[in-house]
Structure formats: structure tokens, C-alpha cells
C-alpha positions in Angstrom: 0.1 0.1 0.1 1.1 3.7 -0.4 -0.1 6.6 1.9 -0.5 9.8 -0.1 -1.2 13.4 1.9 -4.5 13.9 -0.5 -6.9 13.0 -3.4 -4.3 15.5 -6.0 -1.1 13.0 -4.2 -2.8 9.8 -4.8 -3.2 11.4 -8.7 -0.4 12.1 -8.9 1.3 8.7 -8.3 -1.3 7.0 -10.3 -0.6 9.1 -13.4 3.6 8.9 -13.0 4.2 5.7 -11.5 0.9 3.4 -12.5 -0.4 2.8 -9.2 -3.8 0.9 -8.9 -5.7 2.8 -7.2 -6.9 0.5 -4.6 -3.7 0.5 -3.2 -3.3 4.2 -2.2 -4.9 5.5 0.7 -5.2 9.1 1.5 -4.2 10.1 5.1 -3.1 14.3 5.7 0.1 14.6 7.5 -0.5 16.6 11.2 1.7 19.8 12.2 5.0 18.9 13.2 5.2 17.4 17.0 6.9 20.1 18.3 4.6 23.2 17.5 2.6 20.8 20.6 5.4 20.2 22.8 4.5 23.4 24.6 8.2 24.8 24.1 9.2 28.6 25.1 10.1 30.4 22.9 13.5 31.8 22.4 14.0 35.9 21.9 14.4 37.0 18.8 16.9 39.7 19.7 20.0 40.1 17.8 19.4 37.4 14.8 19.6 39.8 12.4 20.5 43.4 12.1 16.7 45.1 11.7 14.9 42.8 14.0 12.2 44.9 15.6 12.4 47.6 13.2 10.1 46.5 10.6 8.0 43.9 9.5 9.0 40.5 8.1 7.8 38.1 6.0 9.0 34.5 7.1 10.2 31.2 4.8 11.4 28.5 6.3 12.6 26.1 3.1 16.1 24.8 2.1 17.6 26.5 -1.0 16.3 25.1 -4.2 15.2 26.0 -6.9 11.4 24.9 -6.7 11.3 26.8 -3.6 10.9 29.8 -5.3 12.9 31.9 -3.3 13.6 34.5 -6.3 9.6 35.7 -6.5 10.1 36.8 -3.2 12.7 39.3 -3.4 10.7 40.5 -6.5 7.9 41.0 -4.5 10.4 42.6 -1.7 10.9 45.1 -4.2 7.7 45.8 -5.5 6.4 46.5 -1.6 8.8 48.9 -1.5 8.6 50.9 -5.0 5.6 51.0 -5.7 3.6 50.8 -1.9 6.4 52.5 0.0 6.3 49.2 2.5 9.4 47.6 4.1 9.5 44.2 5.0 12.5 42.3 5.9 12.4 38.1 4.6 13.8 36.0 6.7 14.8 32.5 5.8 16.0 29.3 7.6 16.9 26.1 5.6 20.5 24.9 4.4 21.9 25.9 0.8 21.5 22.9 -1.3 23.1 24.8 -4.8 20.7 28.0 -4.8 21.9 29.9 -2.3 24.6 32.2 -4.0 22.0 32.8 -6.6 19.1 34.1 -4.0 21.4 36.7 -2.8 23.1 38.0 -6.4 19.5 38.5 -7.3 18.8 39.8 -3.9 21.9 42.8 -4.3 20.7 43.5 -8.1 17.3 43.8 -6.9 19.1 46.3 -4.0 16.7 44.7 -1.7 19.8 42.6 -0.5 19.8 44.1 3.4 16.1 43.4 3.7 17.3 39.2 3.0 18.2 37.4 6.2 19.3 33.5 6.3 19.7 31.8 9.6 20.0 28.7 8.8 19.0 26.1 10.4 17.5 27.1 14.0 16.4 25.4 17.1 12.7 24.9 17.7 12.7 27.0 20.4 13.9 30.3 17.6 11.2 28.8 14.9 8.5 29.4 17.6 9.3 32.8 17.8 10.1 33.1 14.2 6.4 31.9 13.4 5.0 33.7 16.2 5.8 37.1 15.4 6.2 37.0 11.7 3.7 39.0 9.6 3.0 36.2 7.3 4.3 32.9 6.0 5.7 33.3 2.9 5.2 29.9 1.2 6.3 30.2 -2.4 7.2 26.6 -3.3 6.1 25.4 -6.8 5.5 21.9 -5.4 2.9 20.4 -3.7 0.5 18.2 -3.0 1.1 18.6 0.6 4.1 20.9 2.7 4.5 21.3 6.6 5.6 24.7 7.1 1.8 26.1 6.9 1.0 23.3 9.3 3.3 24.6 11.5 2.1 28.3 10.9 -1.3 27.3 11.5 -0.3 25.9 14.8 1.3 28.6 16.4 -1.2 31.4 15.2 0.8 33.2 11.9 -1.2 33.8 8.9 -0.1 32.1 6.0 0.3 33.2 1.7 0.9 30.0 0.1 1.3 29.1 -3.8 -1.7 27.9 -5.7 -0.1 24.7 -6.2 -1.6 21.1 -6.8 -3.3 20.1 -3.3 -2.6 23.4 -1.5 -6.2 23.9 -1.3 -7.1 20.9 -0.5 -4.6 20.9 2.2 -5.2 24.4 4.0 -8.7 24.7 2.3 -9.8 28.4 3.5 -7.8 29.0 6.4 -4.8 30.3 3.7 -4.5 32.9 0.7 -3.4 31.9 -2.3 -1.4 33.6 -5.1 0.1 32.3 -8.2 3.6 31.6 -7.7 5.0 32.6 -10.6 3.6 36.4 -10.0 4.9 39.0 -7.2 2.1 41.1 -8.1 0.0 38.3 -6.7 1.5 37.8 -4.0 1.8 42.0 -3.1 -1.9 42.1 -3.4 -1.7 39.3 -0.5 0.2 41.2 1.7 -1.9 44.4 1.5 -5.2 42.3 2.3 -3.1 41.1 5.3 -2.2 44.7 6.5 -5.2 46.4 5.3 -7.7 44.0 7.1 -7.4 42.5 10.5 -10.5 40.9 10.6 -8.9 38.6 7.6 -6.1 37.8 9.6 -8.2 36.6 12.8 -10.6 34.7 10.3 -6.9 32.8 8.6 -5.5 32.5 11.9 -8.6 30.7 13.5 -9.8 28.2 10.7 -6.2 27.5 10.8 -5.6 26.6 14.3 -9.1 24.7 13.8 -7.4 22.3 11.1 -3.9 21.6 13.3 -6.4 21.3 16.6 -8.8 18.6 14.8 -5.8 16.8 13.3 -3.0 15.9 15.7 -0.2 13.4 15.4 -1.7 11.2 18.1 -5.0 11.0 15.7 -2.2 10.8 12.6 -1.3 7.5 14.2 -4.1 6.3 15.4 -5.4 6.5 11.7 -2.2 5.0 10.6 -2.3 1.9 12.6 -6.4 1.0 12.1 
């Protein structure tokens, strides 16, 4: 048998690997266990030069091209030039060959001072990065399921997510979506969150409900059954 996160993943396995549908079960992943462990968040003070002076978008992702960091750099430039808004972009994860390119583009666009790479961080810091972020900026080109949006849901962070295969099945109406090739659509999402506090509160509430009703314990019980 093969376990997939949702129907989009099931269809991909059937289409690309020829697995009969009778051998495939859908079982969504819950948020990571650490968000349920009541860890004490750690201070972010001094982790990057402008910490605490302007809002930041958070993107935890390895530096692979398909993670689409470069689109977010163009969005920073657009926010600054067109809307006079200064946002930082805080990144975690290791270099998989694309880190140098990302910072080269950041320099070319004039936003390098707004981009901060922290590498891998401990869970207590990760919790604070989620909680204090303006939003999770999830720009990946790939679904059908991803873990950071679920972590953001559990920790009360609004999610701006790529509209890719499986995303709306996983996150439902608890996120706002954009075309991952369009920095303009992403910027529109940022502006919506900035101007509409009710929208922020609705997204946070819906996201928490998803993770509270689908915990690691529930997942394991389903897996065993």
C-alpha cells in the first residue's frame, strides 16, 4: 500500500508511477510535533540587524530552485517601490546549491539588506519566528502537501501560499493563495493582510482549527487502523 496526503497526491502517484488506486490511501500529515510540545519560545533579539524595526515575512525552506525564493525578492522590491512598504524576508534552511544565486539576485534588486538567512535554528527559535512574523510566505512550486503551513496554522501565523496542486485541499480556506510565478499576486495578498485585520483573525482561527482537529496522535491512530 501507499499512503498519500490527499487526492492530488493520489492522482500524481497513479499518473506518474502507474500504481492502482486500490493500493493508495489518503492520510494528511498533521503539524510537526514540536508545535504541540509547549516549548518556551526564545527571543529573536539580535538574530538579524533590523530585527524588531520592521515587519518580516518568514519562509523556512531549503535553498532549492523550486522553493522559489527569487519571486519573493521581486515582491520585496515591488512592495518598496510601488507601495512604499519595507518588509524584511527571514529565511531558514540549508543551501542546496541556490543560496548564492538568491543573494546575487537580492543584491541586483537592491533588497539584500532586507533579506536574512539564519540557517537551521532550534525549535524554540523557530516557534518565535513563526509567532512574530507578519505572515508565512510559502512560495514553493511543489505540492501536494507541505509542512510549514501546518506549523504556521498551529502557531497562529497567517499563511500566504502558492496555488499549486493539493494546496487548497490541504489548507482549505485557512490561507490566501497566489500564483507562484506572480510577485504582483503575492504583493496583493500582503496588502490584504495589512489592511484587513478581520481577515488575519479569520485565517488564524481557521488554521488553528485545522491543526487542533488533526494532531499527530490522531494521525498515528489512523495510520495504525
